C-alpha positions as CSV (number, residue, x, y, z in Angstrom):
1,X,110.3,104.1,119.8
2,X,113.0,103.6,116.7
3,X,111.4,101.1,114.5
4,X,113.8,99.5,110.8
5,X,112.0,98.3,108.4
6,X,113.7,95.7,105.6
7,X,111.5,95.5,102.8
8,X,112.6,92.7,100.6
9,X,111.4,92.9,97.2
10,X,112.3,89.9,94.0
11,X,114.3,92.3,92.4
12,X,115.4,94.8,95.8
13,X,115.9,95.8,99.2
14,X,114.3,98.8,100.7
15,X,114.5,99.9,104.2
16,X,113.9,102.8,106.2
17,X,114.0,103.9,109.5
18,X,111.1,105.9,111.3
19,X,111.0,107.9,114.6
20,X,106.9,107.1,116.2
21,X,106.2,109.0,119.5
22,X,103.0,108.5,121.1
23,X,101.3,111.2,118.6
24,X,101.3,109.6,114.9
25,X,100.4,112.1,111.7
26,X,97.9,111.7,109.5
27,X,100.2,111.2,106.3
28,X,103.1,109.0,107.0
29,X,106.0,111.1,107.5
30,X,109.3,111.3,106.0
31,X,111.7,108.6,107.0
32,X,115.1,109.5,109.2
33,X,117.2,106.8,106.5
34,X,115.9,105.5,103.6
35,X,117.8,102.7,101.6
36,X,117.3,101.3,99.0
37,X,119.5,98.0,96.4
38,X,118.4,97.7,92.8
39,X,119.4,93.9,91.8
40,X,118.1,95.2,88.3
41,X,120.5,98.0,87.1
42,X,123.3,95.2,86.9
43,X,124.2,91.6,86.3
44,X,127.5,92.2,88.5
45,X,125.5,93.1,91.7
46,X,123.8,96.0,92.3
47,X,123.2,99.7,93.6
48,X,122.7,100.6,97.3
49,X,121.0,104.2,97.5
50,X,121.6,105.8,100.7
51,X,119.0,108.9,101.5
52,X,119.7,111.2,105.0
53,X,120.4,114.0,106.6
54,X,119.6,116.0,102.7
55,X,122.3,113.5,101.7
56,X,121.9,110.7,98.8
57,X,124.6,108.2,98.7
58,X,125.4,105.7,95.9
59,X,127.4,102.5,97.1
60,X,127.8,99.4,94.0
61,X,127.4,96.5,95.7
62,X,129.5,92.8,94.3
63,X,128.5,91.0,96.8
64,X,124.4,89.9,97.3
65,X,125.5,87.7,100.9
66,X,126.9,91.1,102.6
67,X,125.3,93.6,100.7
68,X,122.6,93.7,104.1
69,X,125.8,94.4,106.5
70,X,126.7,96.8,104.0
71,X,123.7,98.5,104.4
72,X,123.3,99.0,107.6
73,X,126.5,100.1,108.2
74,X,125.3,103.7,106.2
75,X,122.4,104.0,109.5
76,X,126.4,104.2,111.8
77,X,128.8,105.5,109.6
78,X,129.8,108.4,107.4
79,X,127.0,111.1,105.7
80,X,124.5,109.0,106.2
81,X,125.0,108.5,110.1
82,X,121.8,109.0,111.6
83,X,122.2,106.9,114.8
84,X,125.5,106.1,117.6
85,X,124.4,102.5,117.2
86,X,122.6,99.6,115.9
87,X,121.6,99.0,119.2
88,X,119.4,101.7,119.5
89,X,116.7,100.1,117.6
90,X,113.9,99.5,119.3
91,X,111.9,97.0,116.9
92,X,112.8,95.7,113.4
93,X,109.9,94.9,111.1
94,X,110.3,92.6,108.0
95,X,107.5,92.4,105.4
96,X,107.1,88.7,104.6
97,X,105.1,87.5,102.0
98,X,103.7,84.1,102.5
99,X,102.2,83.6,106.3
100,X,100.8,80.4,104.7
101,X,97.2,79.9,106.4
102,X,99.0,80.2,110.3
103,X,100.0,83.8,110.3
104,X,97.2,86.3,109.6
105,X,98.7,89.0,111.9
106,X,102.0,90.9,112.3
107,X,103.8,88.3,114.7
108,X,106.8,88.5,117.0
109,X,109.1,86.2,115.0
110,X,111.1,83.3,116.9
111,X,112.4,79.3,115.6
112,X,108.7,78.7,114.6
113,X,107.7,82.1,112.6
114,X,111.4,81.1,111.0
115,X,110.6,77.3,110.0
116,X,107.0,78.4,108.8
117,X,108.9,81.1,106.3
118,X,110.7,78.8,105.2
119,X,108.6,76.2,104.8
120,X,106.8,78.1,102.6
121,X,109.5,79.4,100.5
122,X,108.7,76.7,97.1
123,X,105.1,78.8,97.7
124,X,107.1,82.1,97.2
125,X,110.9,81.7,96.2
126,X,111.3,84.8,94.8
127,X,110.7,86.6,98.4
128,X,110.3,84.2,101.1
129,X,114.5,83.4,101.0
130,X,115.4,87.5,100.6
131,X,112.6,87.9,104.1
132,X,114.3,85.3,105.8
133,X,117.8,86.6,105.0
134,X,117.2,89.7,106.2
135,X,115.9,87.9,109.6
136,X,118.8,86.1,110.1
137,X,121.1,88.8,109.7
138,X,119.6,91.3,112.3
139,X,119.6,87.8,114.7
140,X,123.2,88.1,113.9
141,X,124.2,91.4,114.4
142,X,121.3,92.7,117.0
143,X,120.4,89.2,118.6
144,X,118.5,91.4,121.1
145,X,116.3,93.5,118.9
146,X,112.4,92.0,118.7
147,X,112.1,91.1,115.0
148,X,108.0,91.7,114.2
149,X,107.0,89.8,110.4
150,X,103.7,91.9,108.9
151,X,102.6,89.1,106.1
152,X,101.7,90.6,102.4
153,X,98.8,87.5,102.9
154,X,96.7,89.2,105.5
155,X,94.9,91.7,103.9
156,X,93.4,89.3,101.2
157,X,92.6,86.6,104.2
158,X,88.1,88.5,103.8
159,X,87.9,86.9,100.0
160,X,85.1,84.8,100.1
161,X,84.7,81.4,99.3
162,X,84.3,81.0,95.5
163,X,87.0,83.5,95.0
164,X,89.6,81.5,97.5
165,X,88.8,77.9,96.4
166,X,90.2,75.8,93.8
167,X,88.0,74.3,91.4
168,X,90.2,71.1,92.4
169,X,89.1,68.4,94.9
170,X,87.6,69.5,97.3
171,X,90.1,67.5,99.7
172,X,92.8,69.6,98.8
173,X,91.6,73.3,100.0
174,X,90.6,71.4,103.3
175,X,95.2,70.9,103.0
176,X,95.5,74.4,102.8
177,X,95.8,75.0,98.5
178,X,93.6,78.3,98.2
179,X,94.4,81.4,97.4
180,X,95.9,83.5,99.6
181,X,97.0,86.7,97.9
182,X,99.8,88.7,98.4
183,X,100.8,92.8,98.3
184,X,98.2,93.1,101.0
185,X,100.8,95.7,102.9
186,X,100.4,97.9,99.9
187,X,96.9,97.5,98.6
188,X,95.3,97.8,102.5
189,X,97.7,100.5,102.3
190,X,96.6,102.4,99.6
191,X,92.6,101.2,100.2
192,X,92.3,103.8,102.8
193,X,95.0,106.2,101.0
194,X,91.9,106.4,98.4
195,X,89.5,107.2,100.6
196,X,91.4,110.0,102.2
197,X,92.2,111.5,99.3
198,X,89.1,111.2,98.1
199,X,87.5,112.6,101.3
200,X,84.7,109.5,101.8
201,X,84.1,106.7,103.8
202,X,86.1,103.7,102.5
203,X,83.4,101.2,103.0
204,X,81.4,103.6,100.4
205,X,83.7,102.5,97.2
206,X,84.1,100.1,94.9
207,X,88.2,99.7,94.5
208,X,90.8,98.2,91.8
209,X,93.7,98.7,93.2
210,X,97.1,97.6,90.3
211,X,100.1,96.8,92.4
212,X,102.7,97.0,89.4
213,X,106.1,96.3,90.5
214,X,108.6,93.4,89.3
215,X,105.8,91.8,90.8
216,X,102.1,92.6,90.1
217,X,98.4,92.0,91.6
218,X,95.2,93.4,91.7
219,X,92.8,93.8,94.4
220,X,88.7,94.1,93.9
221,X,88.3,96.3,97.1
222,X,84.2,96.6,98.4
223,X,82.9,97.9,102.3
224,X,86.4,98.2,102.9
225,X,87.7,94.7,102.6
226,X,88.8,92.6,100.2
227,X,86.9,90.4,97.9
228,X,89.0,88.8,94.9
229,X,92.6,89.4,94.0
230,X,94.7,88.1,91.7
231,X,97.5,86.4,92.9
232,X,96.9,82.7,94.4
233,X,98.0,80.0,95.7
234,X,101.5,81.7,94.9
235,X,102.8,84.7,93.8
236,X,102.9,83.4,90.6
237,X,99.4,83.4,89.2
238,X,97.8,86.4,87.6
239,X,98.9,89.2,85.7
240,X,102.6,88.9,84.1
241,X,105.2,90.1,85.8
242,X,108.6,90.5,85.3
243,X,110.3,88.2,85.5
244,X,107.5,85.3,85.9
245,X,104.8,84.3,83.9
246,X,101.0,84.9,85.4
247,X,98.7,83.0,84.8
248,X,99.2,80.3,82.3
249,X,97.3,76.9,81.2
250,X,98.5,74.4,83.8
251,X,98.9,71.7,81.2
252,X,101.7,73.6,79.6
253,X,104.3,72.8,83.0
254,X,102.8,69.2,82.4
255,X,103.9,68.8,78.7
256,X,107.2,71.1,79.2
257,X,107.9,68.1,81.5
258,X,107.0,65.3,79.7
259,X,108.5,66.4,76.7
260,X,111.9,68.6,77.7
261,X,112.2,66.6,80.8
262,X,112.8,69.4,83.0
263,X,112.5,69.0,86.5
264,X,110.3,71.0,89.5
265,X,113.5,72.7,90.3
266,X,114.1,74.1,86.1
267,X,110.7,74.2,85.9
268,X,110.4,76.9,88.7
269,X,113.0,78.6,87.4
270,X,111.8,79.2,83.9
271,X,108.2,80.8,85.5
272,X,109.8,82.3,88.0
273,X,112.6,83.9,87.4
274,X,112.6,83.7,83.1
275,X,109.8,84.2,81.7
276,X,106.9,87.9,82.1
277,X,108.1,90.9,80.0
278,X,112.2,89.1,80.6
279,X,110.9,86.2,78.5
280,X,109.0,87.3,76.0
281,X,111.4,90.1,75.4
282,X,114.6,88.3,75.5
283,X,115.8,91.7,77.3
284,X,115.3,92.7,80.7
285,X,111.7,92.1,83.4
286,X,112.4,95.7,83.9
287,X,109.6,98.3,82.9
288,X,112.2,100.9,82.3
289,X,114.6,98.8,79.9
290,X,111.3,97.2,77.8
291,X,110.1,100.6,77.1
292,X,113.7,101.9,75.9
293,X,114.1,99.1,73.7
294,X,110.6,99.6,72.2
295,X,112.3,103.0,71.4
296,X,114.8,101.7,69.4
297,X,112.4,99.9,67.4
298,X,112.8,96.5,69.2
299,X,109.9,94.2,67.9
300,X,110.4,91.6,70.7
301,X,109.9,93.9,73.5
302,X,106.8,95.5,71.8
303,X,105.8,91.9,72.3
304,X,105.9,91.8,75.8
305,X,104.9,94.7,76.5
306,X,101.5,94.5,74.2
307,X,101.0,91.3,76.2
308,X,101.5,92.8,79.7
309,X,98.5,95.3,78.7
310,X,96.2,92.8,77.4
311,X,96.3,91.1,80.4
312,X,96.6,94.3,82.9
313,X,93.4,95.6,81.0
314,X,91.9,91.4,81.2
315,X,92.4,91.1,84.6
316,X,91.4,94.5,85.9
317,X,87.4,93.7,84.2
318,X,87.1,90.9,86.2
319,X,87.9,92.7,88.9
320,X,85.4,95.6,88.0
321,X,83.2,92.1,87.7
322,X,83.8,91.2,91.0
323,X,82.5,94.5,92.7
324,X,79.9,95.3,90.2
325,X,80.7,98.9,89.0
326,X,84.1,100.6,89.8
327,X,84.8,103.8,91.7
328,X,88.4,103.9,91.8
329,X,91.4,103.2,89.4
330,X,94.3,102.9,91.7
331,X,98.2,102.8,90.2
332,X,100.8,102.2,92.9
333,X,104.5,100.8,93.2
334,X,107.0,101.2,90.7
335,X,105.7,100.7,87.1
336,X,102.8,102.1,89.0
337,X,103.6,105.2,89.9
338,X,106.2,105.9,87.4
339,X,105.5,104.3,83.8
340,X,102.7,106.8,82.6
341,X,102.6,105.0,79.0
342,X,101.4,102.3,81.1
343,X,98.5,103.9,82.7
344,X,97.3,105.9,79.6
345,X,97.6,102.2,77.7
346,X,95.8,100.3,79.7
347,X,92.9,103.4,80.9
348,X,92.6,103.8,77.1
349,X,91.1,100.5,77.0
350,X,88.7,100.9,79.5
351,X,86.4,103.5,78.7
352,X,83.7,101.6,78.3
353,X,83.3,101.9,81.8
354,X,83.5,105.8,81.2
355,X,86.6,106.0,82.6
356,X,88.4,108.9,81.1
357,X,92.1,109.8,81.7
358,X,93.4,113.3,81.8
359,X,96.8,113.2,79.4
360,X,98.0,116.2,81.0
361,X,97.7,115.0,84.3
362,X,99.1,111.4,83.7
363,X,102.5,112.9,81.9
364,X,102.8,115.0,84.9
365,X,103.1,111.5,87.3
366,X,100.9,113.7,89.6
367,X,100.9,111.5,92.5
368,X,97.8,111.0,95.3
369,X,95.4,112.3,93.3
370,X,92.6,112.0,91.0
371,X,94.0,112.1,87.3
372,X,90.9,111.1,85.6
373,X,88.8,114.2,84.0
374,X,87.1,116.2,86.0
375,X,83.6,114.4,84.1
376,X,85.3,111.0,84.4
377,X,82.5,109.1,87.1
378,X,85.8,106.5,87.3
379,X,88.4,108.5,89.3
380,X,92.1,107.0,88.5
381,X,94.7,107.9,91.7
382,X,98.4,107.6,91.4
383,X,99.2,106.4,95.0
384,X,102.6,106.5,96.4
385,X,102.9,103.1,98.1
386,X,104.3,103.0,101.7
387,X,104.3,100.1,102.1
388,X,107.2,101.2,105.0
389,X,105.4,102.7,107.1
390,X,102.3,100.7,107.3
391,X,104.8,97.9,108.7
392,X,106.6,100.2,110.8
393,X,103.1,101.0,112.8
394,X,102.2,97.1,112.3
395,X,105.5,96.2,114.0
396,X,104.8,99.4,117.4
397,X,101.6,97.7,117.8
398,X,103.0,94.4,118.2
399,X,105.4,95.2,120.4
400,X,103.5,97.4,122.9
401,X,101.4,94.1,123.4
402,X,103.9,91.5,123.6
């Protein structure tokens, strides 16, 4: 079975093609084809990087509206070609950020599902539009191919009510206002991969997973299930992120509306796309650009970094409290996997837990292994998150039972 995965993030579009047989490998295989669009590298457009047939190719993109079609063309054209026709694809799996209350399992996409994804755009304005765009594009090009939505909210449905229900009038919980949590596909994969790496039962481990990309979230995993997470009703809550503010005093938006005459659309733009690292630094929401500016002596970039680390350490502490202890701290996603300075500064503030980071292993960016010292009671793992593989498996499974 050929499974195409489209994983649209707030600043990227990651795609891959897997060939899945009857038996599955213990660890994720290399895809037949991979393509990533990075929209952070240029104000004018993005860069599409395609890898297949031991060839890597870069394509400059200037039009966001046609980017996905250009991406799909690389499957069947040029040196990166791996298919004779797009019609060879058996199923397309999509990461969909917000599934609301109704969708907590992988779901075959129909008009009802598309409407639900569209209706939830106000709760995930950085993601659900991109998810829907991918679905519509595939529907246009390959109308006969089934599509499956794999929801980021599913892993967090096990969160107990004290962590799920907000302290506002309970009637609003009955109307669906609650903590949903996001990045669930990544968190779930990393939880299982942690147990595999350490060769211990997942149910025996207390784990805090730090998914740090342009969007950032933590999860607390105990007895094999998620019991707490930092993102909430929307992906705006929680940690400071690339362009999102994370948790702030709820009076602040009200004040901004009253004092500066901002409407909800403008306020959403500020909080979701002009805040976080970008808002404080005035430079970028990309940690790579922040660290470069710090090296050049930019004090505002340094402040943005310091706030990021302060909030990250504080929220890790909250997750540890939920778990009543900590066995493993996991770093994953773009920043978590690649920014060793973020891991170093974060772990330096957690020595009260007994955690001791091996600086040499951390600097080497060792992946899928323990980078804590041998005598540290808390393990520290850097895990290359494999959301795409998890989406592929879920999509195959859902089509088989359809």
